[in-house]
C-alpha positions as CSV (number, residue, x, y, z in Angstrom):
1,M,16.0,-31.8,38.9
2,N,14.1,-28.9,37.0
3,D,11.5,-28.4,38.8
4,I,13.7,-28.7,42.0
5,S,16.4,-26.1,40.6
6,L,13.7,-23.5,39.9
7,S,12.8,-24.1,43.7
8,L,16.0,-23.3,45.5
9,D,16.0,-20.3,42.7
10,T,12.8,-19.1,44.2
11,V,13.6,-19.5,47.9
12,W,17.2,-17.8,47.3
13,M,15.4,-15.2,45.8
14,L,13.2,-14.6,48.2
15,L,15.4,-14.8,51.1
16,A,17.5,-12.4,49.7
17,A,14.5,-9.9,49.1
18,M,13.7,-10.5,52.7
19,L,17.3,-9.4,53.6
20,V,17.2,-6.5,51.5
21,F,13.8,-5.5,53.4
22,W,15.4,-5.7,56.8
23,M,17.4,-2.9,55.3
24,Q,14.7,-0.6,56.0
25,P,15.0,-0.7,59.8
26,G,18.6,-0.2,58.9
27,F,18.2,2.9,57.1
28,A,15.8,4.6,59.8
29,L,18.0,3.5,62.8
30,C,21.2,5.0,61.0
31,E,18.9,8.2,60.3
32,A,17.5,8.4,63.4
33,G,21.0,8.0,65.3
34,F,22.3,10.7,62.8
35,T,19.8,13.4,63.5
36,R,18.6,14.9,66.9
37,S,15.9,13.2,69.1
38,K,13.1,15.7,68.8
39,N,12.8,14.5,65.3
40,T,13.2,10.9,66.0
41,A,9.2,10.1,65.1
42,N,9.7,12.0,62.2
43,I,12.4,10.3,60.7
44,L,11.2,6.2,61.2
45,F,8.0,7.2,60.2
46,K,9.3,8.5,56.9
47,N,11.1,4.8,56.1
48,F,7.9,3.5,57.3
49,V,6.5,5.6,54.3
50,D,8.8,4.7,51.7
51,F,8.0,1.0,51.9
52,I,4.2,1.5,52.0
53,L,4.5,3.6,49.1
54,G,6.7,1.3,47.4
55,S,4.8,-1.8,47.8
56,L,1.6,-0.4,46.5
57,L,2.3,1.9,43.7
58,F,5.7,-0.6,42.3
59,W,2.9,-3.3,42.2
60,L,0.2,-1.4,40.7
61,A,2.4,0.7,37.9
62,G,6.1,0.7,38.9
63,F,6.6,-3.1,37.8
64,G,5.2,-2.6,34.7
65,I,6.8,1.1,33.5
66,M,10.1,-0.8,34.7
67,H,10.0,-4.3,33.3
68,G,7.1,-3.8,30.5
69,S,7.6,-3.5,26.6
70,N,10.8,-6.1,26.6
71,G,12.9,-2.7,27.3
72,E,11.9,-1.0,24.2
73,G,11.4,2.7,24.0
74,F,11.3,5.2,26.8
75,M,9.3,3.2,29.1
76,G,7.1,0.0,29.8
77,M,3.4,0.4,30.2
78,P,1.7,0.7,33.5
79,N,0.3,-3.0,34.3
80,W,-2.5,-1.3,37.0
81,G,-1.7,-4.5,39.2
82,D,-1.5,-6.9,36.4
83,L,1.2,-9.4,36.6
84,T,0.7,-11.9,33.6
85,F,2.2,-9.7,31.1
86,Y,5.6,-11.0,32.6
87,S,7.0,-14.1,31.5
88,G,10.2,-15.0,33.1
89,D,11.0,-18.6,34.9
90,L,10.8,-17.2,38.0
91,P,7.3,-17.0,39.7
92,V,6.2,-13.3,38.7
93,E,5.4,-12.5,42.3
94,G,8.4,-13.2,44.0
95,F,10.4,-11.3,40.9
96,L,8.1,-8.4,41.9
97,M,8.8,-8.4,45.6
98,F,12.7,-8.7,45.2
99,H,12.4,-5.5,43.0
100,T,10.1,-3.7,45.3
101,V,12.8,-3.9,48.1
102,F,15.1,-2.1,45.7
103,C,12.6,0.6,44.7
104,A,11.9,1.3,48.5
105,T,15.6,1.3,48.9
106,A,16.0,4.6,46.3
107,A,13.5,6.5,47.7
108,T,14.4,5.9,51.1
109,I,17.8,7.4,50.5
110,V,16.7,10.8,49.8
111,S,15.0,10.9,53.6
112,G,18.3,11.4,55.7
113,A,19.3,14.5,53.1
114,M,16.0,15.9,53.9
115,A,15.7,15.5,57.8
116,E,14.7,17.2,60.4
117,R,13.0,19.9,58.5
118,T,11.0,18.8,55.4
119,K,7.1,19.0,55.9
120,F,6.3,15.0,56.2
121,S,3.0,16.0,53.4
122,M,5.3,16.6,51.2
123,Y,7.6,13.6,51.7
124,V,5.0,11.6,51.2
125,I,4.1,13.1,47.6
126,Y,8.1,13.2,46.1
127,S,8.4,9.7,47.9
128,A,5.6,8.3,45.8
129,I,6.7,10.0,42.5
130,I,10.0,8.4,42.9
131,S,8.8,4.6,43.5
132,L,6.3,5.2,40.6
133,F,7.9,7.4,38.2
134,I,11.9,8.1,38.4
135,Y,13.2,4.6,39.5
136,P,10.8,2.4,37.7
137,I,11.9,4.3,34.0
138,E,16.0,4.6,34.9
139,G,15.3,1.0,35.6
140,H,13.5,0.0,32.5
141,W,17.0,1.2,31.0
142,T,18.9,-1.1,32.7
143,W,17.5,-4.0,34.5
144,G,14.2,-4.0,32.9
145,G,16.5,-5.0,29.3
146,G,16.5,-1.2,28.1
147,W,19.1,0.5,25.8
148,L,22.0,1.3,28.6
149,C,22.1,-2.4,29.0
150,N,21.5,-5.3,26.8
151,G,17.8,-4.3,25.0
152,A,16.3,-5.6,22.1
153,D,19.9,-6.0,20.5
154,G,22.4,-3.9,22.9
155,S,23.1,-2.3,19.1
156,F,23.4,1.4,21.0
157,M,25.7,0.8,23.3
158,M,28.1,-2.5,21.5
159,E,28.3,-0.1,18.5
160,T,29.4,2.8,20.7
161,F,31.4,1.6,23.0
162,G,32.0,-2.0,22.3
163,A,30.0,-2.8,25.4
164,T,26.9,-2.5,27.5
165,F,26.3,-0.8,31.1
166,H,27.1,-3.0,33.6
167,D,25.4,-2.3,37.2
168,F,25.1,-5.4,38.8
169,A,23.3,-4.8,41.9
170,G,22.5,-1.2,41.9
171,S,25.4,1.5,42.6
172,A,24.4,3.6,40.3
173,I,20.4,2.3,39.5
174,V,19.5,2.5,43.1
175,H,22.3,4.2,45.2
176,S,23.8,7.2,42.8
177,V,20.2,7.9,42.0
178,G,19.1,8.4,45.4
179,G,22.0,10.2,46.3
180,V,21.5,13.0,43.2
181,L,17.9,13.3,44.3
182,A,19.2,13.6,47.4
183,L,21.3,16.1,46.8
184,V,18.9,18.1,44.6
185,G,16.4,17.8,47.8
186,A,19.1,19.5,50.5
187,I,19.5,22.5,48.0
188,F,16.2,22.9,47.1
189,L,15.3,22.8,51.2
190,G,18.0,24.7,52.3
191,A,20.2,24.1,55.6
192,R,19.0,23.6,59.2
193,R,18.7,26.7,61.5
194,G,22.0,27.0,63.0
195,K,24.2,25.2,60.9
196,Y,25.8,28.1,59.0
197,A,26.9,31.0,61.1
198,A,27.3,34.4,59.4
199,D,30.6,34.1,58.5
200,G,30.0,31.3,56.4
201,S,31.6,28.6,58.7
202,S,29.7,25.6,59.0
203,R,28.5,24.2,62.8
204,A,28.6,20.3,63.7
205,I,24.9,19.3,64.8
206,P,25.7,16.0,66.4
207,G,23.2,13.0,66.1
208,H,21.7,11.7,69.2
209,S,22.7,8.4,69.5
210,L,25.9,6.7,67.9
211,T,24.3,3.3,69.4
212,L,21.1,3.6,67.1
213,A,23.4,4.4,64.1
214,A,25.7,2.0,64.6
215,L,22.9,-0.7,65.1
216,G,21.7,0.6,61.8
217,V,25.4,0.5,59.7
218,F,25.2,-3.6,61.4
219,I,21.6,-4.3,59.6
220,L,22.6,-2.6,56.6
221,W,26.2,-4.5,56.0
222,L,23.8,-7.9,56.8
223,G,21.0,-6.5,54.7
224,W,23.6,-6.7,51.5
225,F,24.5,-10.2,52.0
226,G,21.0,-10.0,49.9
227,F,21.3,-6.8,48.0
228,N,24.5,-8.0,46.0
229,P,24.5,-11.7,46.2
230,G,20.7,-12.2,45.4
231,S,21.1,-10.0,42.6
232,Q,22.2,-13.0,41.0
233,L,18.7,-14.4,41.3
234,A,19.9,-18.4,41.2
235,A,21.2,-20.5,43.6
236,S,21.2,-23.8,41.7
237,G,24.1,-25.2,39.9
238,E,27.7,-24.8,40.1
239,V,27.8,-21.4,38.3
240,N,25.5,-19.6,40.3
241,R,26.8,-21.3,43.6
242,T,29.7,-20.0,42.6
243,A,28.7,-16.5,42.0
244,I,27.0,-15.7,44.8
245,S,29.8,-17.0,47.0
246,H,32.2,-14.6,45.2
247,V,30.0,-11.7,45.5
248,L,29.3,-12.3,49.0
249,L,33.1,-12.3,49.3
250,T,33.8,-9.3,47.6
251,T,30.5,-7.3,49.2
252,N,32.6,-8.2,52.4
253,L,35.8,-7.1,52.0
254,A,34.8,-3.7,50.0
255,A,32.8,-2.8,53.1
256,A,35.5,-3.8,55.6
257,A,38.3,-1.6,53.2
258,G,35.5,1.3,53.4
259,G,35.4,1.6,57.1
260,L,39.6,0.7,57.4
261,G,40.0,3.6,54.7
262,T,37.8,6.2,56.6
263,M,38.8,5.4,59.9
264,I,42.3,5.8,58.9
265,V,42.0,9.3,57.1
266,T,40.2,10.9,60.1
267,W,42.8,9.3,62.4
268,I,45.2,11.2,60.8
269,K,43.0,14.5,59.3
270,Y,41.8,15.0,62.9
271,R,44.0,13.3,65.1
272,K,41.2,10.9,66.3
273,P,39.3,8.2,64.7
274,S,36.4,9.2,64.5
275,L,33.0,6.1,64.7
276,S,30.2,8.4,63.2
277,L,32.5,8.4,59.7
278,T,33.7,5.5,60.1
279,L,30.3,3.6,60.0
280,N,29.5,6.0,56.8
281,G,32.7,4.6,55.6
282,V,31.7,1.5,55.9
283,L,28.5,2.0,53.9
284,A,30.5,4.2,50.9
285,G,32.5,0.7,50.5
286,L,29.3,-1.2,50.1
287,V,27.8,0.9,47.6
288,G,30.6,1.2,45.5
289,I,31.3,-2.8,45.5
290,T,27.7,-2.9,44.5
291,A,27.9,-2.1,40.7
292,G,31.0,-4.7,39.9
293,C,30.8,-7.0,42.8
294,D,30.6,-10.0,40.3
295,L,33.0,-8.9,37.8
296,V,36.3,-7.9,40.7
297,S,38.5,-9.5,42.2
298,P,39.0,-9.6,45.7
299,V,42.1,-7.3,45.6
300,G,40.0,-5.5,43.5
301,A,37.0,-5.4,45.7
302,V,39.3,-3.8,48.4
303,I,40.9,-1.2,46.4
304,I,37.2,0.2,45.4
305,G,36.4,-0.6,49.0
306,L,39.6,1.8,50.2
307,V,39.1,4.3,47.4
308,C,35.3,4.9,48.4
309,G,36.0,5.1,52.5
310,I,38.8,7.6,51.7
311,V,37.2,9.7,48.9
312,L,33.7,9.9,51.4
313,V,35.7,12.2,54.1
314,F,36.7,14.7,51.9
315,S,33.0,14.4,49.7
316,I,31.4,15.3,53.2
317,E,33.8,18.0,54.3
318,F,33.4,19.5,50.7
319,I,29.7,19.4,50.2
320,D,29.2,20.8,53.6
321,H,32.4,23.6,54.3
322,R,32.5,24.2,50.8
323,L,29.3,24.1,49.0
324,H,27.3,24.8,52.1
325,I,24.4,22.1,51.5
326,D,23.3,20.4,55.0
327,D,22.9,16.8,54.1
328,P,22.7,15.5,57.9
329,V,23.9,11.9,57.1
330,G,26.0,12.0,54.6
331,A,23.7,10.4,52.0
332,S,24.9,12.5,48.9
333,S,28.5,11.4,49.3
334,V,27.5,7.9,50.3
335,H,25.4,7.1,48.3
336,G,25.7,9.9,45.4
337,V,29.4,10.0,45.2
338,C,30.4,6.7,46.0
339,G,27.8,5.4,43.9
340,I,29.1,6.8,40.8
341,L,32.9,6.4,41.6
342,G,31.9,2.7,42.1
343,T,30.3,2.2,38.6
344,L,33.3,4.2,37.0
345,M,35.7,1.9,39.3
346,T,34.0,-1.7,37.9
347,G,35.2,-0.2,34.1
348,L,39.1,-0.4,35.6
349,L,38.8,-3.3,37.6
350,A,37.0,-5.6,36.1
351,V,38.6,-9.2,35.6
352,D,36.7,-9.5,32.1
353,G,36.8,-6.2,30.1
354,G,38.2,-3.9,32.8
355,L,40.7,-1.2,31.4
356,F,43.0,-2.1,34.0
357,Y,43.1,-5.7,32.8
358,G,44.4,-4.1,29.4
359,D,41.1,-4.6,27.5
360,G,40.8,-1.0,26.1
361,W,38.9,2.1,27.2
362,G,35.2,0.3,26.2
363,F,34.0,-1.1,29.0
364,F,35.3,2.2,31.1
365,G,33.2,4.3,28.5
366,A,30.0,2.6,28.6
367,Q,30.4,2.7,32.5
368,A,31.1,6.5,32.0
369,F,28.8,7.3,30.1
370,G,25.7,4.8,31.6
371,V,26.1,6.6,35.4
372,L,25.6,10.5,33.6
373,I,22.7,9.6,31.9
374,I,21.1,8.1,35.1
375,D,22.5,10.7,37.4
376,L,21.4,13.4,34.7
377,W,17.6,11.9,34.8
378,A,17.8,12.0,38.8
379,A,18.8,15.2,38.5
380,V,16.6,17.1,36.1
381,C,13.7,15.3,37.4
382,G,14.8,16.2,41.3
383,V,15.0,19.7,40.2
384,I,11.9,19.7,38.6
385,L,10.2,17.8,41.5
386,F,11.2,19.7,44.2
387,G,10.9,23.0,42.4
388,A,7.4,22.1,41.6
389,I,6.7,21.6,45.6
390,K,8.8,24.2,46.8
391,K,6.6,26.6,44.5
392,L,3.2,25.3,45.3
393,H,2.9,24.3,48.5
394,G,6.3,24.7,49.8
395,L,8.9,21.9,51.2
396,R,10.3,23.3,54.7
397,V,8.6,23.3,58.0
398,D,8.1,26.6,59.6
399,S,10.6,27.9,61.9
400,R,8.8,27.1,65.5
401,I,8.4,23.4,64.3
402,E,12.2,22.9,63.1
403,E,13.3,24.8,66.7
404,E,11.1,22.6,69.2
405,G,10.9,19.3,66.9
406,L,8.9,17.5,64.0
407,D,7.8,15.2,66.1
408,V,5.1,17.0,68.3
409,Y,4.0,19.0,65.7
410,E,3.6,16.8,62.6
411,H,2.5,13.5,64.4
412,G,1.7,14.5,67.5
413,E,3.6,12.1,69.5
414,S,7.2,12.1,70.5
415,C,9.7,9.3,70.6
416,Y,11.2,10.0,73.6
417,N,8.7,11.2,76.5
């Protein structure tokens, strides 16, 4: 029976990994649809590069950095392709694949915010560094058994807050890190040509296909059913069966509530419901619920989704109109702002430990501290990374290339002939 249970758990983990991999084409189609047709091949290529580099580099060294040394210290040791250091119950090859697809997701988030004006060669460099260094180290502090979650004994967080940081599937660890890096990258890169008028007003630059964007969001919605329930890493036994069913329900409810919240706000604010923003609203709900999908009730999931979907509209408008940061797909709001918001709301709405359930400020404090540390790490690394690339080689393509399209100049081919 133990062998059957382990087999079921392994198959579930691998199936979840496949669903998370399926999110990669979802991101590709979503980003391509929200940007102009002259840059479509470039967008699609970057999404392939994320998974190509992420697979190789995370296997080579990132896995050891994230999961080595039992979570003690600043980082684990690179494993250089040797997987024998890991001694968990599930097959190490499958566990590596599961975390590889999460690593690739963190890197992919950045590409949308920096779309339509980034040198492809420089994109390859920073995608590699995210997969090899930035993501595995903060992953070591959390999912690697480090000091933010449970560590060797969880002493620091328990002594400080009486609770450890909780991020079930990556609102902070994956999404807010990607969102912060996206925001920093967009700042260093600068706005697309013609985005802001001389008087400072923002000009809309519509994407070329809401059909592609909508299909991408549907694919991402499906992939999230592996992203969140799969993070249980087991399906056998009553506890696991109940857990993955609960997580599937809360994930779906938050996505639906996020889309509904955005639709209502845009209908009131702009007199018409916006499809493009509602697509991002669905993603905002998914990002927000990812931290606490295992701890909140279905009602709590709806609240998280609604709040994220509503806040998203104002966040995108603030970053664009007030800060004049050009993010073509809204990645910094969807993944950054809503990732942070969902992590914090877990501390409020968790049935066991949440502030709104009468359990005090301890768990909320641990959530706030954890997401602050993780995103400070991402921001500092982003400033160093993008600042160095910009100074040494330049992040941005020439104005003529940007004007005529990256596809032909960067790749010698076009998606649409």
